[in-house]
N, C-alpha and C positions, 0 to 999 in steps of 0.2 A: 476616216474612217475611224469607228467608234473603237476604247479599247475595251477589250475582255480580261476581266480579271484572270481567268482562267488561262490566257495564254501568255500573262507576263512569264519572264523569266523567274525556276528558284534560285537563281545564280544572284548575291549580293555583292552589290560592289563597293560598300560601304559598310564597313562593322568593326566590330572593335574599338569605337573612338568612346570618348571619358568625358559626354556629355551630363548634363542632368538627365537623372529618370524624369518619363515623359515629355521630354526637349521638343519642341514643334519644330524647332529647327532643325533637328534630325531626322525627322518624322520626311518634312519636302525633300530632303538629300537624296535620302533613302530610293523615296519614289521616282525623283527624276531622274535618278542612273536607270531603272527596273523601265523606262519607257526608253533614255536616250541610249543606255547601251555603253557597251567596251570603248567604241569607236569614238570616245568623249575623251575633251581635254580642259578642266577646270581649271580657271584662274580665284583665289581665294583672298580678298583684303583682310586685314587685321579685323576680328569679329571672334563671336562663341566656335564656331563652328574652325575655323580655321586653326584656333587655340586648343580644342579637343580633339583632330583629328592628324594633329601632325608633331607630334609629341616625338621627338626622337628618342628612342631607335626606333617607332611605331608612328606604321601609316595608316589612316582608318580607308583612305580613297584607295581602290584600286583599281582608277584610271589615272592616266599622266593628270597631274595636278601643282599647280605651281600658288604658293602664297605672293600678292604683291603688297605695294606700298598701300596705305591704309585709301587718300584717294583715286589710286590708280585702275584698280583693277579695270576697268570701261577703259582704257588707254591699252593696256595689256591685252584688252581681248582684240585690239584695231592693231598691233603690230603681230600678234597670233594669225588673226584674218590674213593679215599680207603675204607671212611665211606659206600658209597653203595656198596664197592664189600662187605662190611664186613655184610652189611644187607641185601645184596639179592636184592637190587635194581635195574630191570634191566629197569625201565621206565622213569628215567628222565633226562633229558636233563643237565647237566654241561654246562652253558653256561659265558666265558669271554669277556666283552664286555669294550671295554679299548680306549683312541685314542693314537694319532701317538708318542707321548711323553711319555707315558705310555707302550709302547709297542715296537717301536725299539730303544728305549735311554734307559728309564731309567727301563724297564721290559723285556728288551733280553735278558737278561741271566735267568731269572725264566720261560721267555716262552720256549728256548731254551735247558733247563733243562726237563721241564715238556712232550716238545713236545719229546726228546730222550728216557723218558721211558716211552713212550708209552698210557700214561694214554688213561682215556675215555673221552675225550671233546672238545669244539666247541669254538673256540677263537675269537672273530671278534674287529678288528682294525679300528673302524670310523678315516679317516685320514680328519681333517680338517687343516693339512701342517702346523702347530704352537702349541704352545703349548698356545694355546684362553684364557684358565681359568685363565688363572695367567697374564695375558697382553699382546698377542700375539708374544712370545718370539718363535724365530725359534726353532724348529728341527730336528735332521733327514731324517724326510720326509719334509721339506718346498723345493718347487721347485728353480732352478736358478731364479735368476733375481728377485725376489721374498721380496716384503718390509714388515720388520714387527719389532719390537720396538729395538731390538738387532742386524736388519741389515739394518739400514737407507737407502736412498737415495738422503740426502742432496750432496751437492759438488761433482755433479756427479758420485756417488757412484751406483752400479750396485742392492745394496740390497745383498739378497744372495748368495755367488760366489760356492757355491757347489749343486754338483745334486742331487737328492733325495735317499736313500739308498733302494734299491730290495727287499722288503720284500717279495715277492710272490719267487724269487731264493732262498734265504735265506731259506724259510720252505721246499721250496724243495730240497736243499742239505740233509736236516734232511730226504731224505727219507720217507716225512711221508701221511699217506693211502689220506689223500686228502687236497687242498689250491685250493681256487680260488679268483680271483679278483673282484669287482663289480663296480656300479658308483648309485647314487638314480637316474640318470639319465635316469635308464633302471633296473626299481623296478619290473620286471618279471622277468630277468636275473636273480635279487640278489635273488628272492623268491623258482626260481626255486636251486640255490646254497643252500640256507639255508634249502632246502626239503631232497636238495641230501645228505648233509654234517649231516642231523637228524639222517639218516640210515645206515650211515657207523660208524663202530666200529672205535677204536682209536682217534690219535688228529685229529682233522680237523683246520684250518685256512682258515676266509675269509677276505681279505685287502678290504676295502668299501670307496672310494671316498666320503666325506661328506662335501659339501661345507659350509664355513661358511658366513653367508652374516656380523659378523661385523668384523672378521677377513681379510676379502678377499674384502670386497669392493662392494659390491652389493646390489640391492635391495630384499629381504626377499622374494617376490612375483618370485624371479630368481633362485632360489636355484635347480629346479630341471634341469633349462634347460642350467645351466651353470655346472651341472653334467653330459648332456649329451653333449654337446659339448666339453668338454673335452675329450670324447672318440670318437666324430665325427674328430678331431683336431689331435687325434695321441697320445693327451698328455698323454691319460691315457688308458689302454687296459682292455680289457675282456677277460678272460682266467682263465682256471683250468687245474690241474696236480692231476690224480689219475691212480694208477698202473701204475707208470711210464712213462706216456707221458703224454704230454701239450696238449690239443685244446683249440685252438683260436676259441672265442665262437662270434667276431664281427673283418670282417678282410675288410674293406673297399677299394677299389679299390682305392680312390682317396682320403686324406686326406681334408678336409674345412683347410684355412687358418689358421695360430695359432691365427692371430691377433684377428681374429672373438671371441675368447675362450678371450685372454688377456686383449683386448681394455675393457670388460664390467666390468674388476674389477679393484678399485683402485691400490693395491699395486704392480702392472705390470705397470701403464700409462706411468712413467716416462723410460722404455724402448724404444730404438731404435732401426733401422734398423741392426744393426751390433747383438746387441743383440739377438734378435728374428733369426736373423742366424744361432746363436749360440745353441738356444732351436731347430728351427728346424734339425740343424745337428746331437747334442745329438738324439732328439728324434726319427731320422732314423737309430742312431747305433742301438739304443735299439729296435727297432721294427725287425733289421734285427738278433740280438740274442733269439729272442721269436721265429722268425721261425727259426731258427735253434734247435731250444729244441721241438719244436710244429714237425718238421722231421726227431724226432729221437725216440725209443722208450727205456727206460735202460734194 
């Protein structure tokens, strides 16, 4: 059933955190707990969110939460799933909540193993496209052309020279029961996907674009706008994979110019016309692949 905003509980299960103003990751966590509720156990690897919510003696998560080693979030979820089976607990949601570095780089082996085992949990990667917690270093999900402290743009350098890994396709390759992409710019889409994932047994994964004002160089009031523009320019897609089939949730007839997205962020302001053309070409190729996936059933 579709989520109705008016039916969401007023009670907050994430508040009092010390995240930066406009933090996309904090928005994702707050919305997730609105849907998943109090019977949720959260595993947090080293990340922005674990740092700003677990500063002793203050705790910002008002559900059970555990901070794991950087690469181990999904392995800890597997252990929790085994404990729930042993105690016959069927009304608990096990939630992994990790950044892009703790998911696609340091935590990928653990996530792959947990998904392959078929354990019952929901894993959310809030993607702010760099290791923001430790000083804005590039990750495997940093987009082409982006400035980070490890992909500098001085001396006419382009910044990040590689394109993002495709976490959606990686999870699809595991034949996972359910995986999806989302963005803070489309909160209702995110809420509906959270509700669907909650009610599916087995491993589920959501890859959510979570703009970071500090690392991306935009105003904190622009987080949702930036998240929406990423989708409208085609640089981020909204899709889901279930029962061997891909469904595209937003398929614009025409993309907005990518400059509208890039120019609003300091990390891209060094890019020239040739760099933008490279980004557009890669975007179009990614959409061709996505549409091919959507046109077939496994």
